[in-house]
N, C-alpha and C positions, 0 to 999 in steps of 0.2 A: 160734244162738238158745239162750239159757240155758233149762234144763229144771227144772221142779219137779214132783215126784211126791207126790200126796196119797193116802195109804192110808185107806180108810174115808171118802172125801170126798164121798159122795152126800147127806149130811145138811145141816142148816141152816148150820153153820159151814163145812163143806167146800165147799159150793157158793158161798158168799160169797168164800172164799179163792180158789177156782178162777177166778171172774169177775174178782176184784181183780187177780190176778197175770197173767191173760191180757191185761187192759187195759194192764198195764205192759210188755207185750212178751215175756212168758215163754211157753214151750211148757208147757202144763199137762196132766199125765196123772193121771187118777183111777183108783185101784184100788178096785173095788167088787164086791159080790156080785150087785148088781142092774144088769144092762146095760140101762139105760133112758135113753140120752143125749137131752138136750133142749137142747144147746148145740153148734153145729157147730164152734166154736173150741176145744173141749175134747176130748181123747182119753180114751176110757173103756176100761179093761183089766180083764178078769175076774180075780178071785182069791178064794180061800175063807178067807184069813186064817189058815190052818193049815199048808199044805203049799207047798213050792217048786214053781214052775211057769213057764209062759211069761212071766208077769208080771215075773220077775226081770230080764229084759233091759231093761225100762223104767227100771230104776234105774241102768243103766250110763251113766256120765258125767253124771249129774244134779247140778245145783247144790245142790239141797236136797230132802230127804225129810221130809214132814210126816205123822205118824201120828195119826189121830183115831179109830181103831177102838175100838168098845166099845158094848155093849148100852145102850140108854137106861135111865136110872134112874127114868124116869117109869112106874113099875109097882109092883104090890104086892110087898113084900119076902118072898115065899115062899121056901122053901129052894131050889126049882128056879131061880127068877129070880135069887136071890143067887149061886148057882153060875155062872149064865150071865154075870152082871155081872162076875164075877172072871175067868172063863176067856176071855171075849170081849176082854179087855184084855191078859191075859198072853200068850195064844197068838199073836196078831198081832205083838206086840213081839218074841217069841222068833224067829218065822220071818223077820221083817225083819232081825234081827241076823244070822241064818244067811245070808240073801241077800247082805247087804253084805260078809260075809267071802268070798263066792265071786266077787266082782266084781274086774275088773282096774282099773277106774276107779270107785271108790266115791264116793257123794255127799260133798261137802265138809261138809255140815251135816245133822244129823238132829234135827228138833224133834218131841218126843213129847208128846202131850197128858197132862196130869195133872189134879189137882183141888185147889182151895183147901180142900176139905172134909177135907184131911189134918190141919188144925188143930182144936184144941178150940174149942167155941163160947164166945164172949166178947162182951159188949157194952161192955166198958171198955178192952180192949187191942187194938191193931192188930197182927195177926199177920204177920210177915215171915220170910224165909228165915233171918235172923240171930237172931231172938228169938221165933219162933213156938213155941207149945206143941203138940206132936204128940199127937193123941188115940189111942184104942184101940177105938172101936166098929167096927161093920161097915164103914161107908164109909171111915173113916180107915185101917182095916186093908187095904182094897182099894187105897187110894192108896199106902200104903207098899210093898205087894207089887208094884204096878205099877212104881213108880220103881226098886225094887231090881232087878227083872228088866231094866229098861231100861239101868241103869248098869253092871250086871255083864257085859254083852255087850262083848267087847273089839273095838273098832273104831279102831285107831290112826290111820287116814287120815280119820276122820270125827268131827268135833266133835259133841257131844250136848248138847241143851238140853231140860229138862223144863219145861213151862209149866203152872203151877198156876192153872188158870182157874176162875173162879167162874161163877155163872149169867150167861149171855149173853142180852142183851135186844135184840130187833129188832122192827120194826113188825108184820111179817106172819108171823113164824115163831118157833120157840123157845118159851121159857116165857112171854113177855109176853102173847100172845093168851090163854093160859090164865088168867093173873092178871087180865087185863082182863075176861074173861068172868065170873069170880067177882065182880068189883066191880060188873058190870052186874046181877048177881043179889043185890046188897046184901050180899055176903059179904066185901067188902074192908074196908079201914080197920084201926084198931087193935083188938087183942083183949087181954083180961087187963089187965096194967099198961101196955100200949102201948109197951113198950121193945123189942119184937121187931125185929131187924134182919137183913138178909141182904146178903152181898157180891154185887155184880153189876158187869158191864162191858157197854157198848154194843158191838154187833157192829162198828161203824165204828172204834171205838177198838181193838178186838182185832185188826182187820186191820192197823192201824198198828203194833201190838206185834210181830206176825209180820214185818212189813216191816223194822222196826228191827233185829230179831235177825239177819235175813238180810243187810241192808246193812252191819252192823257186824261180820259174821263174819270178814272179812279181817284184823281187828286181833287176833284170837285167837292166842295163843302168839307174839306179836310183842314185841320189846324196843326201847326207845328208848335210844340211846347217850348217856350223860351225860358220860363222860370217855373219850376214845379211847385213853388211855395212849400206848404207842409203836406203835400200829397204823398202817400206811400205807394201809390199805384202808377203814377206817371213820372217820367224822367225827361230832362232837358233834351231836346232834339227829337223826341218821339212824335210820330204823326198819328193823330187820332181824329175821329169824326167829331163834328160840332156837337152832336148829341152826347157823346161820351164825355167831352169836356164840360158841357153844361151839367151833366149829372154829377161829375166829380166835384165841381165847384159848389153845387148845391149841398153835397154832403159836408164839404169843408166849411161852408157858410154856417150851417146848423151847428157845427162843432166849434164855431168861432175861431177858425184857423185861417192862416194865410192862403189866399186863392191861387190857383194856377194861372199863369199868364201865357198867352199864345198869340201867334200871328197866322194869317191865312197862308196855306200851302200854295206854292207856285209850281207850275210844270217846269221841267228841266228844259233849258235851251242850249243850243250849241251853234258853233260856226266853224268853218274849216280854217286851219292855220297852216300856212306854208312855211317850212323851215329849211335851213341848210341849203344843200345843193338844189333842192326842188325850187325854192324861191329864186335862187340865182338863175336856174335854167329857164324859168318863165319870164325873167326880165331881160334875157339876152335877145339880140336882134335875129338870132338864128331860130326859125320856126321848127327846124328839124330837132334841135336841141330841146326846145320847149315841149314839143310833142312827145318826146321820148320819156317824159317823167309823169305828166299829169295833164288832164283836160285835152287829151289827144284829139278827139273829134272836133272840139271847138277850135283848137289852134290850127289844125289842118284845113278845116272849112274856111276859116277867116283868111288863111294864106291863099287858098284857091280863088276865093271871091275877089281878093284884092290883087291877084297876080303877083304875089311876092316872089323874090329871088333870093336864094340862100347861098351866100358866098363861103360858108363853112370856115369862118375865121375864129380862132381862139381855142382854148384848151378843151372844152367840152365837145366841140364839134370834131376835133381830132380824135377824141376818145371814141365817139360814135362811129366814125368811118374807118377806125383802125389804124390811124397814122401814128408814127413814133412821136412821143411827147418830149419836147426839149426840157432839160432840167435847168435849174437856176435861172440865168438870164436868157437861156435859149441859144446863146452864141456858141459856135463850134469850138472856140478857144477854151471853153470851160467843160467840154464833153468828158475830158479825162480826169476831172477832179476826183480825188479819193477822200472820203471823209473818215477820220479815225482819231485815235487818242494822240496826245503829245509824244508818248513813247513810240508809237508807230511812226510818227513823223520823224523823230530823231533817228530811228533805225534806218528809215528810208533815205533820209538826208545823208547819213554816214555812208550808206551804200553808194549813193550817187557821187559823193566826194572821192571815195576810194576808186570808183570807176574812172573818174576824171584824171586822177593821179596816174593810174596805170596807162591810160591813153597817152599822157604826156611823156612817160618813161619810154614808151614804144617809139614815139616820134623822135626823141632825143637819141 
């Protein structure tokens, strides 16, 4: 069974991660200062976040280490609290780095929490790792010191990923209940010019982010062979480690042969594609039609919030409510149309002509 260790995992995000990965079949161990287990499927191990101890053995052979340690920023920014906010992030990161160095089988992946607050405030520019503007106030300085401590630790057997997470929203915990309570006291809504914004992510989406990082970790430091050269061991399209590629080219170079060419391997990406009747149904004015195919919850919630009315007009709506579907133009004149071959038409027409002649003979 693969093992995931979550340091500082007794909070809102940590407990959701623990339950999520337990359900996926992982053995989850939570490193915590508070031994108050409330889930029999999760193992709790005490640590103080500052010193090496028995907890180090929990990291041996782990698939992934996730570090969420840090004092909550939901407090007054006194000098004492600011010092604890910084130290409660730096010290656990330091001691985890020391622990990994002492292991025989270190975790393959170390995901360390960081914060999107590392960027300057902006309501016009989207901040990313490639073009974000790093700020210099207290919160931004904490974020920079945190990431610096994380990446300076030398862990050659362990890949490291810092996740710059913004506010995480969930129905029953985290910041959302606080914001909801303020709104209930009529303190929500816009203030000033109404342009205030904040970055956020839903807890369910965050779980998928962590899962994606872990599932795609195997591709890290891999190469895709684009041209095998004169290698007898590698073929075009083959995925190999950087070390194997280096060793193979070293042998070819000594033999004065053409080297293998390769590119960096990239994780697979995907996006949903709507086709055929599904696309048509989501573009119709009828929310009942749209909800019957895809994104049901989203479509119905939007309809309820906006007070939409469905007039059930058109082909798909008639299908849904069980009405008779008009054929052709939909006019009654064309309801008795029979589609057949030319021979069928000629026989039918001959029969009609014969009937008309008999009726005329009777009248005469």
